[in-house]
C-alpha positions as CSV (number, residue, x, y, z in Angstrom):
1,M,-0.1,0.0,0.1
2,A,1.5,3.4,-1.0
3,Q,1.9,6.1,1.3
4,Y,0.4,9.8,0.4
5,K,0.8,12.9,2.2
6,I,-2.6,14.0,3.0
7,G,-2.4,17.3,0.7
8,D,-1.6,15.0,-2.1
9,A,-4.2,12.6,-1.5
10,I,-6.8,15.3,-1.4
11,Q,-5.2,16.7,-4.6
12,Q,-5.4,13.5,-6.3
13,F,-9.0,13.0,-5.3
14,L,-10.1,16.3,-6.5
15,Q,-8.8,15.8,-9.8
16,G,-11.4,13.2,-10.7
17,S,-14.0,15.1,-8.6
18,R,-17.0,17.2,-9.6
19,L,-16.0,19.2,-6.3
20,K,-13.1,20.7,-8.0
21,G,-14.5,23.5,-9.5
22,D,-16.5,24.5,-6.7
23,I,-13.5,24.4,-4.5
24,Q,-11.7,26.4,-6.8
25,A,-14.8,28.9,-7.1
26,L,-14.4,29.4,-3.4
27,Q,-10.7,30.2,-3.7
28,I,-11.3,32.5,-6.3
29,A,-14.0,34.2,-4.5
30,E,-11.7,34.6,-1.4
31,I,-9.2,36.5,-3.2
32,W,-11.2,38.2,-5.8
33,E,-10.9,41.7,-4.4
34,N,-7.1,41.3,-4.5
35,L,-7.2,40.0,-8.1
36,M,-9.7,42.5,-9.7
37,G,-10.1,45.4,-7.0
38,K,-12.5,46.6,-4.8
39,T,-15.0,48.1,-7.3
40,I,-15.1,45.1,-9.5
41,S,-15.4,42.6,-6.5
42,K,-18.5,44.7,-4.9
43,Y,-20.4,44.6,-8.1
44,T,-19.7,40.9,-8.8
45,D,-22.5,38.7,-7.8
46,K,-21.4,35.2,-8.4
47,I,-18.4,33.2,-9.5
48,H,-18.6,29.6,-10.4
49,I,-16.7,27.1,-12.4
50,I,-17.9,24.4,-14.6
51,N,-15.8,22.2,-16.8
52,G,-12.8,24.7,-16.9
53,T,-15.0,27.7,-17.7
54,L,-15.1,30.5,-15.1
55,F,-18.5,32.2,-15.2
56,I,-18.8,35.6,-13.5
57,T,-22.0,37.1,-12.9
58,T,-22.9,40.9,-12.6
59,N,-26.2,42.7,-13.0
60,V,-24.2,46.1,-13.6
61,A,-24.1,46.8,-17.4
62,P,-21.1,49.1,-17.8
63,L,-19.0,46.5,-15.4
64,K,-20.1,43.7,-17.6
65,N,-19.1,45.4,-20.6
66,E,-15.6,46.2,-19.0
67,L,-15.1,42.5,-17.9
68,L,-15.9,41.4,-21.4
69,Y,-12.7,43.2,-22.6
70,Q,-10.6,41.9,-19.7
71,K,-11.5,38.2,-20.3
72,E,-8.2,37.1,-21.2
73,K,-6.4,39.0,-18.5
74,I,-9.0,37.6,-15.9
75,K,-8.1,34.1,-17.2
76,Q,-4.4,34.7,-16.7
77,R,-4.8,36.2,-13.2
78,V,-7.0,33.4,-11.9
79,N,-4.8,30.5,-13.5
80,E,-1.9,32.3,-11.8
81,A,-3.7,32.5,-8.4
82,L,-4.8,28.9,-8.4
83,G,-1.4,27.8,-9.5
84,S,-2.8,25.8,-12.5
85,N,-4.0,26.3,-15.8
86,D,-7.6,24.9,-15.3
87,I,-9.4,27.8,-16.4
88,K,-9.7,27.6,-20.2
89,E,-12.5,30.2,-20.8
90,V,-14.2,33.0,-19.0
91,V,-17.8,33.9,-19.6
92,I,-19.3,37.0,-18.3
93,Q,-23.1,36.9,-17.4
């Protein structure tokens, strides 16, 4: 029987789990203000991840428009913060 560190075991479990996106979304939500700034954070309603796609929800039209122009930058910042390249696409809703 192989021995694993608890952190490695959890990471291995999450790789094949549907919980991975939810946990990553929680991690992003915690650091969202640091990544995007106070104003954007304040008016962002919801963040979730499904199959490598980051969904950002806001009801503020000018912010939605601004985020549309920053999709690639958002993807880079989030992937850097997560320490992976799991986010392949950003969708602004």
